[in-house]
Structure formats: C-alpha cells, structure tokens
N, C-alpha and C positions, 0 to 999 in steps of 0.2 A: 676341766677344760674340754669342752665338746667341738671337734673338728668336724666342719660339713663340707659336701661337695658343692663346687661352683665351677664356672668357666672363665678362663682368662682369655679375652679376646685382645689381639695385636694387630694393628693396622699400620704399615708402613706406607707412607705416600707422601708426596709433595706437598710442602706448606700451602701452596695456593688453594688446595681443596681443604684446609684444615676445617674452616667454619662451616662447610657443607657436611663434613663428615660428623662434626660434633652435633649437628641438627638431626643427622640421622639416627644417632644415638638417644638424643632427646626424644625424638619421635616414637620410640619404642619404650620410652620411660626408664631409661637407664639413669641410675641415681648419681653416678659420678665417673670421673676418668682422669687420667694422667696424661700429659702430653710432654715429650721430650724430643730434643734432637736427635735425629738419626744419621749416623755417619757410617759408609760403608761403600761396598761395590757389588753389582750384581750383573744380570744379564743386559739390562739396558744402560750400563756403564756408569762410571764414577762421574759425580758432580766435580768439576775441576775449581769452580770459582763460585762465590755467594752470589755473583751477578745471576747465576743460573738459578737461583732459589735453593732453598734447603729442603731436606727430607724431614718428616716427623715422625714419631712413634707414638701412637695413640693407643693406650690400653684400658680397657675395664674388665671389672669382676661382674659377672652376670649369671642370671640361672641359663639353664641348658635351652630352654624354650626362646629366651630373648637373644641368646647366642646363635641360634639357627635363624632367626627373623634377621638380625644384622647381616648375616652372610647372604642371606636371600636378596637385601636391599643392595648390598655391595656388588653382588654378581649382575642384577638387573641394571643399576646406573652407573657403575663406576668401572668395574674390572676390565671391561674392553676398551674404555676411553683414556686411561690414565696408568702411568707405570706405578704399581702397587703391589704389596703382598698383604694377605690377612691370613691369620691363622689363629688357632685355639689350643688351650691346653686344659688339661683337667687339673685342678687345683684343690686344696682343702683350706677353708677359711674359719675363722672364729667370727661369730656373730653374722651369720649369713643374711639375716634380716636386712642389713646395710646393703646388700649387692643384688637383690631379687628385683 
C-alpha cells in the first residue's frame, strides 16, 4: 500500500450558495466532493431556526495546485460577501489519481 500526499479542502457556508460552490469546484476539474450539514456557532452567530437556512460542509480531496486555485476563487468571489470558512489540511490517500 502506497500513501500519497493530497489536500483536503473544507468549505463551511450557507446552503444558499451550495450550487455555486460546487460549480466553482467543477470549473477547476475537481473529480468529486462530499456535502454534509454543518451545525455550530462562530463569530457570525448561531442559526436558531431552519427558517434561516442551514450551513453545509463541502469537502474535496485535490492536488495542491487545485487547492490553491480554489482558495483564489473563493477569496475573489465569496469570502467578503458571505459568512463562510475555508481551510485545507495535508492528508495522505491511497489511489491519488482519483483526486487530482
């Protein structure tokens, strides 16, 4: 078994922009992603009801090059307009070719 390095990109944002974020990932040829509900509290306050919408957690394993391009896109188009968090982690994966 050979482990190879990759980047795990995580974006936590309002579900209202979920489709736009997915399109941004696809625009840089991301091969796959996972979306789940995100519940929590931060500096922008806690969502108190479902009426206000939900937060999502969008994650994808990508190459370092794609990770930096995704960060550039989010910084240019979204980070100053929407309450959101984006971060990346160094990870090791099997079958890296599935994530480049």
